[in-house]
PDB file of N, CA, C and O in Angstrom:
ATOM      1  N   MET A   1      12.545  24.676  -5.507  1.00  0.00           N
ATOM      2  CA  MET A   1      12.296  23.255  -4.764  1.00  0.00           C
ATOM      3  C   MET A   1      12.153  22.004  -6.118  1.00  0.00           C
ATOM      4  O   MET A   1      11.452  22.124  -7.123  1.00  0.00           O
ATOM      5  N   THR A   2      12.813  21.135  -5.853  1.00  0.00           N
ATOM      6  CA  THR A   2      13.155  20.083  -6.554  1.00  0.00           C
ATOM      7  C   THR A   2      11.754  19.134  -6.702  1.00  0.00           C
ATOM      8  O   THR A   2      10.928  19.058  -5.792  1.00  0.00           O
ATOM      9  N   ALA A   3      11.637  18.502  -7.857  1.00  0.00           N
ATOM     10  CA  ALA A   3      10.500  17.682  -7.882  1.00  0.00           C
ATOM     11  C   ALA A   3      10.385  16.579  -7.120  1.00  0.00           C
ATOM     12  O   ALA A   3       9.256  16.096  -7.043  1.00  0.00           O
ATOM     13  N   GLU A   4      11.365  15.995  -6.468  1.00  0.00           N
ATOM     14  CA  GLU A   4      11.529  15.242  -5.353  1.00  0.00           C
ATOM     15  C   GLU A   4      11.152  15.597  -4.179  1.00  0.00           C
ATOM     16  O   GLU A   4      10.483  14.904  -3.411  1.00  0.00           O
ATOM     17  N   ASN A   5      11.648  16.927  -3.937  1.00  0.00           N
ATOM     18  CA  ASN A   5      11.019  17.960  -2.678  1.00  0.00           C
ATOM     19  C   ASN A   5       9.631  17.973  -2.938  1.00  0.00           C
ATOM     20  O   ASN A   5       8.909  17.803  -1.956  1.00  0.00           O
ATOM     21  N   ASN A   6       9.066  18.143  -4.094  1.00  0.00           N
ATOM     22  CA  ASN A   6       7.688  18.775  -4.082  1.00  0.00           C
ATOM     23  C   ASN A   6       6.889  17.383  -3.945  1.00  0.00           C
ATOM     24  O   ASN A   6       5.818  17.457  -3.344  1.00  0.00           O
ATOM     25  N   ALA A   7       7.230  16.299  -4.363  1.00  0.00           N
ATOM     26  CA  ALA A   7       6.605  15.036  -4.197  1.00  0.00           C
ATOM     27  C   ALA A   7       6.648  14.518  -2.502  1.00  0.00           C
ATOM     28  O   ALA A   7       5.677  13.918  -2.040  1.00  0.00           O
ATOM     29  N   ALA A   8       7.716  14.781  -1.757  1.00  0.00           N
ATOM     30  CA  ALA A   8       8.145  14.736  -0.733  1.00  0.00           C
ATOM     31  C   ALA A   8       6.991  15.656   0.183  1.00  0.00           C
ATOM     32  O   ALA A   8       6.309  15.066   1.021  1.00  0.00           O
ATOM     33  N   THR A   9       6.860  16.840   0.003  1.00  0.00           N
ATOM     34  CA  THR A   9       5.902  17.519   0.779  1.00  0.00           C
ATOM     35  C   THR A   9       4.346  17.712   0.062  1.00  0.00           C
ATOM     36  O   THR A   9       3.460  18.362   0.616  1.00  0.00           O
ATOM     37  N   GLY A  10       4.179  17.049  -1.236  1.00  0.00           N
ATOM     38  CA  GLY A  10       2.797  17.047  -1.905  1.00  0.00           C
ATOM     39  C   GLY A  10       1.671  16.474  -1.185  1.00  0.00           C
ATOM     40  O   GLY A  10       1.948  15.567  -0.400  1.00  0.00           O
ATOM     41  N   ASN A  11       0.765  16.736  -1.269  1.00  0.00           N
ATOM     42  CA  ASN A  11      -0.891  16.102  -0.856  1.00  0.00           C
ATOM     43  C   ASN A  11      -0.771  14.995  -1.236  1.00  0.00           C
ATOM     44  O   ASN A  11      -0.589  14.725  -2.423  1.00  0.00           O
ATOM     45  N   LEU A  12      -0.854  14.062  -0.231  1.00  0.00           N
ATOM     46  CA  LEU A  12      -1.156  12.374  -0.433  1.00  0.00           C
ATOM     47  C   LEU A  12      -2.205  12.051  -1.156  1.00  0.00           C
ATOM     48  O   LEU A  12      -2.141  11.201  -2.044  1.00  0.00           O
ATOM     49  N   ASP A  13      -3.444  12.792  -0.806  1.00  0.00           N
ATOM     50  CA  ASP A  13      -4.746  12.436  -1.414  1.00  0.00           C
ATOM     51  C   ASP A  13      -4.707  12.788  -2.997  1.00  0.00           C
ATOM     52  O   ASP A  13      -5.622  12.296  -3.657  1.00  0.00           O
ATOM     53  N   ALA A  14      -3.862  13.492  -3.605  1.00  0.00           N
ATOM     54  CA  ALA A  14      -3.733  13.787  -4.810  1.00  0.00           C
ATOM     55  C   ALA A  14      -2.949  12.593  -5.514  1.00  0.00           C
ATOM     56  O   ALA A  14      -2.991  12.636  -6.744  1.00  0.00           O
ATOM     57  N   LEU A  15      -2.296  11.618  -4.995  1.00  0.00           N
ATOM     58  CA  LEU A  15      -1.592  10.369  -5.526  1.00  0.00           C
ATOM     59  C   LEU A  15      -2.395   9.388  -5.826  1.00  0.00           C
ATOM     60  O   LEU A  15      -3.344   9.093  -5.100  1.00  0.00           O
ATOM     61  N   SER A  16      -2.095   8.722  -7.003  1.00  0.00           N
ATOM     62  CA  SER A  16      -2.956   7.598  -7.309  1.00  0.00           C
ATOM     63  C   SER A  16      -2.278   6.354  -6.612  1.00  0.00           C
ATOM     64  O   SER A  16      -1.240   6.556  -5.983  1.00  0.00           O
ATOM     65  N   TYR A  17      -2.615   5.536  -6.660  1.00  0.00           N
ATOM     66  CA  TYR A  17      -2.273   3.930  -5.835  1.00  0.00           C
ATOM     67  C   TYR A  17      -0.989   3.619  -6.293  1.00  0.00           C
ATOM     68  O   TYR A  17      -0.086   3.330  -5.508  1.00  0.00           O
ATOM     69  N   GLU A  18      -0.825   3.660  -7.646  1.00  0.00           N
ATOM     70  CA  GLU A  18       0.670   3.434  -8.263  1.00  0.00           C
ATOM     71  C   GLU A  18       1.605   4.542  -7.858  1.00  0.00           C
ATOM     72  O   GLU A  18       2.749   4.320  -7.460  1.00  0.00           O
ATOM     73  N   GLU A  19       1.025   5.865  -7.986  1.00  0.00           N
ATOM     74  CA  GLU A  19       2.087   6.981  -7.625  1.00  0.00           C
ATOM     75  C   GLU A  19       2.655   6.656  -5.895  1.00  0.00           C
ATOM     76  O   GLU A  19       3.815   6.678  -5.485  1.00  0.00           O
ATOM     77  N   ALA A  20       1.581   6.409  -5.242  1.00  0.00           N
ATOM     78  CA  ALA A  20       1.898   6.399  -3.947  1.00  0.00           C
ATOM     79  C   ALA A  20       2.901   5.032  -3.655  1.00  0.00           C
ATOM     80  O   ALA A  20       3.797   5.107  -2.814  1.00  0.00           O
ATOM     81  N   ARG A  21       2.692   3.970  -4.318  1.00  0.00           N
ATOM     82  CA  ARG A  21       3.059   2.778  -4.393  1.00  0.00           C
ATOM     83  C   ARG A  21       4.720   2.903  -4.521  1.00  0.00           C
ATOM     84  O   ARG A  21       5.578   2.427  -3.778  1.00  0.00           O
ATOM     85  N   GLU A  22       4.871   3.727  -5.751  1.00  0.00           N
ATOM     86  CA  GLU A  22       6.257   3.586  -6.406  1.00  0.00           C
ATOM     87  C   GLU A  22       7.119   4.692  -5.411  1.00  0.00           C
ATOM     88  O   GLU A  22       8.330   4.549  -5.242  1.00  0.00           O
ATOM     89  N   GLU A  23       6.476   5.622  -4.881  1.00  0.00           N
ATOM     90  CA  GLU A  23       7.363   6.497  -3.842  1.00  0.00           C
ATOM     91  C   GLU A  23       7.323   5.842  -2.738  1.00  0.00           C
ATOM     92  O   GLU A  23       8.229   6.113  -1.949  1.00  0.00           O
ATOM     93  N   LEU A  24       6.591   5.089  -2.429  1.00  0.00           N
ATOM     94  CA  LEU A  24       6.942   4.033  -0.988  1.00  0.00           C
ATOM     95  C   LEU A  24       8.172   3.273  -1.272  1.00  0.00           C
ATOM     96  O   LEU A  24       9.140   3.304  -0.513  1.00  0.00           O
ATOM     97  N   MET A  25       8.138   2.595  -2.356  1.00  0.00           N
ATOM     98  CA  MET A  25       9.367   1.526  -2.917  1.00  0.00           C
ATOM     99  C   MET A  25      10.705   2.513  -2.684  1.00  0.00           C
ATOM    100  O   MET A  25      11.655   2.158  -1.986  1.00  0.00           O
ATOM    101  N   ASN A  26      10.633   3.856  -3.400  1.00  0.00           N
ATOM    102  CA  ASN A  26      11.682   4.759  -3.140  1.00  0.00           C
ATOM    103  C   ASN A  26      12.298   5.104  -1.811  1.00  0.00           C
ATOM    104  O   ASN A  26      13.494   5.217  -1.545  1.00  0.00           O
ATOM    105  N   VAL A  27      11.246   5.250  -1.023  1.00  0.00           N
ATOM    106  CA  VAL A  27      11.725   5.552   0.266  1.00  0.00           C
ATOM    107  C   VAL A  27      12.131   4.470   0.974  1.00  0.00           C
ATOM    108  O   VAL A  27      12.992   4.722   1.817  1.00  0.00           O
ATOM    109  N   VAL A  28      11.691   3.079   0.871  1.00  0.00           N
ATOM    110  CA  VAL A  28      12.373   1.897   1.260  1.00  0.00           C
ATOM    111  C   VAL A  28      13.596   1.992   1.014  1.00  0.00           C
ATOM    112  O   VAL A  28      14.439   2.116   1.902  1.00  0.00           O
ATOM    113  N   SER A  29      13.890   1.941  -0.384  1.00  0.00           N
ATOM    114  CA  SER A  29      15.299   1.707  -0.821  1.00  0.00           C
ATOM    115  C   SER A  29      16.076   2.455  -0.321  1.00  0.00           C
ATOM    116  O   SER A  29      17.130   2.108   0.213  1.00  0.00           O
ATOM    117  N   ARG A  30      15.634   3.668  -0.432  1.00  0.00           N
ATOM    118  CA  ARG A  30      16.667   4.999   0.503  1.00  0.00           C
ATOM    119  C   ARG A  30      17.014   4.671   1.720  1.00  0.00           C
ATOM    120  O   ARG A  30      18.205   4.823   1.992  1.00  0.00           O
ATOM    121  N   LEU A  31      16.249   4.225   2.612  1.00  0.00           N
ATOM    122  CA  LEU A  31      16.068   3.852   4.042  1.00  0.00           C
ATOM    123  C   LEU A  31      17.010   2.321   4.314  1.00  0.00           C
ATOM    124  O   LEU A  31      17.665   2.055   5.322  1.00  0.00           O
ATOM    125  N   GLU A  32      16.861   1.608   3.291  1.00  0.00           N
ATOM    126  CA  GLU A  32      17.584   0.228   3.276  1.00  0.00           C
ATOM    127  C   GLU A  32      19.114   0.871   2.923  1.00  0.00           C
ATOM    128  O   GLU A  32      19.982   0.762   3.789  1.00  0.00           O
ATOM    129  N   ALA A  33      19.390   1.449   1.818  1.00  0.00           N
ATOM    130  CA  ALA A  33      20.501   2.080   1.530  1.00  0.00           C
ATOM    131  C   ALA A  33      21.572   2.578   2.418  1.00  0.00           C
ATOM    132  O   ALA A  33      22.786   2.425   2.281  1.00  0.00           O
ATOM    133  N   GLY A  34      20.793   3.333   3.551  1.00  0.00           N
ATOM    134  CA  GLY A  34      21.590   3.907   4.703  1.00  0.00           C
ATOM    135  C   GLY A  34      22.254   5.249   4.282  1.00  0.00           C
ATOM    136  O   GLY A  34      21.961   5.827   3.235  1.00  0.00           O
ATOM    137  N   GLY A  35      22.962   5.597   4.974  1.00  0.00           N
ATOM    138  CA  GLY A  35      23.883   6.806   4.527  1.00  0.00           C
ATOM    139  C   GLY A  35      23.195   8.295   4.974  1.00  0.00           C
ATOM    140  O   GLY A  35      23.821   9.337   5.170  1.00  0.00           O
ATOM    141  N   ALA A  36      21.806   8.106   5.070  1.00  0.00           N
ATOM    142  CA  ALA A  36      21.196   9.302   5.421  1.00  0.00           C
ATOM    143  C   ALA A  36      21.450   9.774   6.979  1.00  0.00           C
ATOM    144  O   ALA A  36      21.697   9.062   7.952  1.00  0.00           O
ATOM    145  N   SER A  37      21.312  11.175   6.904  1.00  0.00           N
ATOM    146  CA  SER A  37      21.372  11.709   8.526  1.00  0.00           C
ATOM    147  C   SER A  37      19.977  11.147   9.179  1.00  0.00           C
ATOM    148  O   SER A  37      18.889  10.877   8.670  1.00  0.00           O
ATOM    149  N   LEU A  38      20.414  11.094  10.363  1.00  0.00           N
ATOM    150  CA  LEU A  38      19.242  10.766  11.465  1.00  0.00           C
ATOM    151  C   LEU A  38      17.684  11.623  11.052  1.00  0.00           C
ATOM    152  O   LEU A  38      16.541  11.178  11.148  1.00  0.00           O
ATOM    153  N   GLU A  39      18.081  12.806  10.635  1.00  0.00           N
ATOM    154  CA  GLU A  39      16.793  13.794  10.644  1.00  0.00           C
ATOM    155  C   GLU A  39      16.271  13.458   9.027  1.00  0.00           C
ATOM    156  O   GLU A  39      15.052  13.520   8.866  1.00  0.00           O
ATOM    157  N   GLU A  40      17.055  13.129   7.901  1.00  0.00           N
ATOM    158  CA  GLU A  40      16.486  12.562   6.809  1.00  0.00           C
ATOM    159  C   GLU A  40      15.903  11.231   6.888  1.00  0.00           C
ATOM    160  O   GLU A  40      14.906  10.903   6.245  1.00  0.00           O
ATOM    161  N   SER A  41      16.561  10.441   7.713  1.00  0.00           N
ATOM    162  CA  SER A  41      15.795   9.100   7.729  1.00  0.00           C
ATOM    163  C   SER A  41      14.738   8.937   8.762  1.00  0.00           C
ATOM    164  O   SER A  41      14.147   7.865   8.891  1.00  0.00           O
ATOM    165  N   LEU A  42      14.477  10.023   9.533  1.00  0.00           N
ATOM    166  CA  LEU A  42      13.027  10.364  10.346  1.00  0.00           C
ATOM    167  C   LEU A  42      12.104  10.467   9.428  1.00  0.00           C
ATOM    168  O   LEU A  42      11.076   9.794   9.345  1.00  0.00           O
ATOM    169  N   ALA A  43      12.604  11.637   8.464  1.00  0.00           N
ATOM    170  CA  ALA A  43      11.660  12.183   7.544  1.00  0.00           C
ATOM    171  C   ALA A  43      11.046  11.188   6.846  1.00  0.00           C
ATOM    172  O   ALA A  43       9.840  10.944   6.839  1.00  0.00           O
ATOM    173  N   LEU A  44      12.189  10.440   6.072  1.00  0.00           N
ATOM    174  CA  LEU A  44      11.857   9.492   5.097  1.00  0.00           C
ATOM    175  C   LEU A  44      10.751   8.553   5.693  1.00  0.00           C
ATOM    176  O   LEU A  44       9.765   8.228   5.032  1.00  0.00           O
ATOM    177  N   TRP A  45      10.968   8.141   6.971  1.00  0.00           N
ATOM    178  CA  TRP A  45      10.274   6.931   7.797  1.00  0.00           C
ATOM    179  C   TRP A  45       8.666   7.517   7.759  1.00  0.00           C
ATOM    180  O   TRP A  45       7.641   6.901   7.468  1.00  0.00           O
ATOM    181  N   GLU A  46       8.833   8.879   8.147  1.00  0.00           N
ATOM    182  CA  GLU A  46       7.252   9.389   8.377  1.00  0.00           C
ATOM    183  C   GLU A  46       6.643   9.685   7.154  1.00  0.00           C
ATOM    184  O   GLU A  46       5.428   9.878   7.139  1.00  0.00           O
ATOM    185  N   ARG A  47       7.527   9.772   5.770  1.00  0.00           N
ATOM    186  CA  ARG A  47       6.651   9.877   4.827  1.00  0.00           C
ATOM    187  C   ARG A  47       6.346   8.679   4.212  1.00  0.00           C
ATOM    188  O   ARG A  47       5.469   8.703   3.348  1.00  0.00           O
ATOM    189  N   GLY A  48       7.030   7.366   4.548  1.00  0.00           N
ATOM    190  CA  GLY A  48       6.861   6.138   4.219  1.00  0.00           C
ATOM    191  C   GLY A  48       5.631   5.585   4.853  1.00  0.00           C
ATOM    192  O   GLY A  48       4.813   4.852   4.299  1.00  0.00           O
ATOM    193  N   GLU A  49       5.591   6.086   6.258  1.00  0.00           N
ATOM    194  CA  GLU A  49       4.220   5.576   6.983  1.00  0.00           C
ATOM    195  C   GLU A  49       3.093   6.258   6.472  1.00  0.00           C
ATOM    196  O   GLU A  49       2.001   5.692   6.527  1.00  0.00           O
ATOM    197  N   ALA A  50       3.221   7.716   5.842  1.00  0.00           N
ATOM    198  CA  ALA A  50       2.054   8.191   5.296  1.00  0.00           C
ATOM    199  C   ALA A  50       1.859   7.686   3.972  1.00  0.00           C
ATOM    200  O   ALA A  50       0.732   7.747   3.479  1.00  0.00           O
ATOM    201  N   LEU A  51       2.711   7.250   3.405  1.00  0.00           N
ATOM    202  CA  LEU A  51       2.394   6.586   1.931  1.00  0.00           C
ATOM    203  C   LEU A  51       1.753   5.082   2.020  1.00  0.00           C
ATOM    204  O   LEU A  51       0.867   4.655   1.280  1.00  0.00           O
ATOM    205  N   ALA A  52       2.270   4.510   2.880  1.00  0.00           N
ATOM    206  CA  ALA A  52       1.952   3.104   3.340  1.00  0.00           C
ATOM    207  C   ALA A  52       0.240   3.171   3.756  1.00  0.00           C
ATOM    208  O   ALA A  52      -0.537   2.252   3.494  1.00  0.00           O
ATOM    209  N   LYS A  53      -0.143   4.415   4.434  1.00  0.00           N
ATOM    210  CA  LYS A  53      -1.397   4.576   4.847  1.00  0.00           C
ATOM    211  C   LYS A  53      -2.193   4.896   3.804  1.00  0.00           C
ATOM    212  O   LYS A  53      -3.360   4.508   3.861  1.00  0.00           O
ATOM    213  N   ARG A  54      -1.783   5.601   2.730  1.00  0.00           N
ATOM    214  CA  ARG A  54      -2.460   6.254   1.638  1.00  0.00           C
ATOM    215  C   ARG A  54      -2.798   5.095   0.588  1.00  0.00           C
ATOM    216  O   ARG A  54      -3.760   5.091  -0.181  1.00  0.00           O
ATOM    217  N   CYS A  55      -1.575   3.881   0.743  1.00  0.00           N
ATOM    218  CA  CYS A  55      -1.962   2.816  -0.295  1.00  0.00           C
ATOM    219  C   CYS A  55      -3.198   1.919   0.279  1.00  0.00           C
ATOM    220  O   CYS A  55      -4.118   1.494  -0.420  1.00  0.00           O
ATOM    221  N   GLU A  56      -3.050   1.710   1.674  1.00  0.00           N
ATOM    222  CA  GLU A  56      -4.038   0.898   2.138  1.00  0.00           C
ATOM    223  C   GLU A  56      -5.295   1.454   2.132  1.00  0.00           C
ATOM    224  O   GLU A  56      -6.261   0.705   2.273  1.00  0.00           O
ATOM    225  N   GLU A  57      -5.481   2.875   1.965  1.00  0.00           N
ATOM    226  CA  GLU A  57      -6.753   3.698   2.021  1.00  0.00           C
ATOM    227  C   GLU A  57      -7.170   3.218   0.569  1.00  0.00           C
ATOM    228  O   GLU A  57      -8.239   2.631   0.400  1.00  0.00           O
ATOM    229  N   TRP A  58      -6.181   3.516  -0.611  1.00  0.00           N
ATOM    230  CA  TRP A  58      -6.615   3.006  -2.047  1.00  0.00           C
ATOM    231  C   TRP A  58      -7.053   1.269  -2.070  1.00  0.00           C
ATOM    232  O   TRP A  58      -7.892   0.850  -2.867  1.00  0.00           O
ATOM    233  N   LEU A  59      -6.528   0.601  -1.333  1.00  0.00           N
ATOM    234  CA  LEU A  59      -6.978  -0.991  -1.570  1.00  0.00           C
ATOM    235  C   LEU A  59      -8.176  -1.018  -0.613  1.00  0.00           C
ATOM    236  O   LEU A  59      -9.118  -1.761  -0.890  1.00  0.00           O
ATOM    237  N   GLU A  60      -8.205  -0.367   0.338  1.00  0.00           N
ATOM    238  CA  GLU A  60      -9.585  -0.533   1.097  1.00  0.00           C
ATOM    239  C   GLU A  60     -11.028  -0.156   0.148  1.00  0.00           C
ATOM    240  O   GLU A  60     -12.116  -0.722   0.043  1.00  0.00           O
ATOM    241  N   GLY A  61     -10.499   0.968  -0.409  1.00  0.00           N
ATOM    242  CA  GLY A  61     -11.689   1.684  -1.250  1.00  0.00           C
ATOM    243  C   GLY A  61     -12.113   0.777  -2.343  1.00  0.00           C
ATOM    244  O   GLY A  61     -13.263   0.760  -2.781  1.00  0.00           O
ATOM    245  N   ALA A  62     -10.874  -0.191  -2.893  1.00  0.00           N
ATOM    246  CA  ALA A  62     -11.074  -0.988  -4.077  1.00  0.00           C
ATOM    247  C   ALA A  62     -11.929  -2.196  -3.310  1.00  0.00           C
ATOM    248  O   ALA A  62     -12.890  -2.694  -3.897  1.00  0.00           O
ATOM    249  N   ARG A  63     -11.581  -2.611  -2.097  1.00  0.00           N
ATOM    250  CA  ARG A  63     -12.357  -3.769  -1.474  1.00  0.00           C
ATOM    251  C   ARG A  63     -13.805  -3.648  -1.542  1.00  0.00           C
ATOM    252  O   ARG A  63     -14.632  -4.494  -1.882  1.00  0.00           O
ATOM    253  N   ARG A  64     -14.007  -2.130  -1.058  1.00  0.00           N
ATOM    254  CA  ARG A  64     -15.381  -1.759  -0.845  1.00  0.00           C
ATOM    255  C   ARG A  64     -16.061  -1.615  -2.101  1.00  0.00           C
ATOM    256  O   ARG A  64     -17.242  -1.961  -2.135  1.00  0.00           O
ATOM    257  N   ARG A  65     -15.525  -1.169  -3.129  1.00  0.00           N
ATOM    258  CA  ARG A  65     -16.544  -1.171  -4.458  1.00  0.00           C
ATOM    259  C   ARG A  65     -16.295  -2.472  -4.871  1.00  0.00           C
ATOM    260  O   ARG A  65     -16.986  -2.669  -5.871  1.00  0.00           O
ATOM    261  N   LEU A  66     -15.647  -3.452  -4.591  1.00  0.00           N
ATOM    262  CA  LEU A  66     -15.951  -5.022  -5.069  1.00  0.00           C
ATOM    263  C   LEU A  66     -16.999  -5.537  -4.443  1.00  0.00           C
ATOM    264  O   LEU A  66     -17.891  -6.126  -5.054  1.00  0.00           O
ATOM    265  N   ALA A  67     -16.992  -5.333  -2.930  1.00  0.00           N
ATOM    266  CA  ALA A  67     -18.005  -6.020  -2.406  1.00  0.00           C
ATOM    267  C   ALA A  67     -19.477  -5.503  -2.936  1.00  0.00           C
ATOM    268  O   ALA A  67     -20.426  -6.251  -3.171  1.00  0.00           O
ATOM    269  N   ALA A  68     -19.471  -4.129  -3.070  1.00  0.00           N
ATOM    270  CA  ALA A  68     -20.648  -3.424  -3.584  1.00  0.00           C
ATOM    271  C   ALA A  68     -21.167  -4.061  -4.811  1.00  0.00           C
ATOM    272  O   ALA A  68     -22.354  -4.303  -5.029  1.00  0.00           O
ATOM    273  N   SER A  69     -20.093  -4.328  -5.653  1.00  0.00           N
ATOM    274  CA  SER A  69     -20.355  -4.708  -7.079  1.00  0.00           C
ATOM    275  C   SER A  69     -21.081  -6.395  -6.945  1.00  0.00           C
ATOM    276  O   SER A  69     -21.939  -6.886  -7.679  1.00  0.00           O
ATOM    277  N   ARG A  70     -20.522  -6.904  -5.974  1.00  0.00           N
ATOM    278  CA  ARG A  70     -20.567  -8.193  -5.887  1.00  0.00           C
ATOM    279  C   ARG A  70     -22.016  -8.170  -5.229  1.00  0.00           C
ATOM    280  O   ARG A  70     -22.897  -8.671  -5.928  1.00  0.00           O
ATOM    281  N   ASP A  71     -22.375  -7.690  -4.055  1.00  0.00           N
ATOM    282  CA  ASP A  71     -23.847  -7.455  -3.701  1.00  0.00           C
ATOM    283  C   ASP A  71     -24.997  -6.947  -4.461  1.00  0.00           C
ATOM    284  O   ASP A  71     -26.166  -7.307  -4.326  1.00  0.00           O
ATOM    285  N   ASN A  72     -24.473  -5.954  -5.383  1.00  0.00           N
ATOM    286  CA  ASN A  72     -25.540  -5.477  -6.704  1.00  0.00           C
ATOM    287  C   ASN A  72     -25.604  -6.695  -7.512  1.00  0.00           C
ATOM    288  O   ASN A  72     -26.746  -6.856  -7.940  1.00  0.00           O
ATOM    289  N   GLU A  73     -24.718  -7.686  -7.905  1.00  0.00           N
ATOM    290  CA  GLU A  73     -24.933  -8.706  -8.798  1.00  0.00           C
ATOM    291  C   GLU A  73     -25.755  -9.689  -8.314  1.00  0.00           C
ATOM    292  O   GLU A  73     -26.572 -10.294  -9.010  1.00  0.00           O
ATOM    293  N   GLU A  74     -25.485  -9.948  -6.628  1.00  0.00           N
ATOM    294  CA  GLU A  74     -26.359 -10.884  -6.023  1.00  0.00           C
ATOM    295  C   GLU A  74     -27.624 -10.299  -6.181  1.00  0.00           C
ATOM    296  O   GLU A  74     -28.422 -11.023  -6.775  1.00  0.00           O
ATOM    297  N   ASP A  75     -28.027  -9.249  -5.840  1.00  0.00           N
ATOM    298  CA  ASP A  75     -29.567  -8.604  -5.755  1.00  0.00           C
ATOM    299  C   ASP A  75     -29.914  -8.735  -7.206  1.00  0.00           C
ATOM    300  O   ASP A  75     -30.954  -9.366  -7.396  1.00  0.00           O
ATOM    301  N   SER A  76     -29.329  -8.316  -8.230  1.00  0.00           N
ATOM    302  CA  SER A  76     -29.949  -8.789  -9.640  1.00  0.00           C
ATOM    303  C   SER A  76     -30.325 -10.176  -9.802  1.00  0.00           C
ATOM    304  O   SER A  76     -31.460 -10.503 -10.147  1.00  0.00           O
ATOM    305  N   GLY A  77     -29.332 -11.055  -9.544  1.00  0.00           N
ATOM    306  CA  GLY A  77     -29.587 -12.450  -9.692  1.00  0.00           C
ATOM    307  C   GLY A  77     -30.727 -12.897  -8.892  1.00  0.00           C
ATOM    308  O   GLY A  77     -31.399 -13.841  -9.310  1.00  0.00           O
ATOM    309  N   ASP A  78     -31.011 -12.338  -7.817  1.00  0.00           N
ATOM    310  CA  ASP A  78     -32.225 -12.849  -6.811  1.00  0.00           C
ATOM    311  C   ASP A  78     -33.387 -12.410  -7.537  1.00  0.00           C
ATOM    312  O   ASP A  78     -34.308 -13.214  -7.683  1.00  0.00           O
ATOM    313  N   ALA A  79     -33.481 -11.187  -8.037  1.00  0.00           N
ATOM    314  CA  ALA A  79     -34.490 -10.651  -8.688  1.00  0.00           C
ATOM    315  C   ALA A  79     -35.079 -11.403  -9.901  1.00  0.00           C
ATOM    316  O   ALA A  79     -36.257 -11.279 -10.236  1.00  0.00           O
ATOM    317  N   ASN A  80     -34.050 -12.311 -10.636  1.00  0.00           N
ATOM    318  CA  ASN A  80     -34.210 -12.925 -12.018  1.00  0.00           C
ATOM    319  C   ASN A  80     -34.991 -14.202 -11.634  1.00  0.00           C
ATOM    320  O   ASN A  80     -35.329 -15.004 -12.504  1.00  0.00           O
TER     321      ASN A  80
END
């Protein structure tokens, strides 16, 4: 199995945001280039959807952490 196939079947939870985004950009490029069979295109599309969801999960987690940090900062400010 090649590294690319490994990445395609790998666990999304193990990918950092940057890794998932990079792979998503590669998937989009391959789809835009055309030339893939219908089966391959569908597999790429499904992988792209999963990668986009993973990126959104990372971003949502970052938003929650920022909001929690702001809330903690405001609570600390109110106590002073």
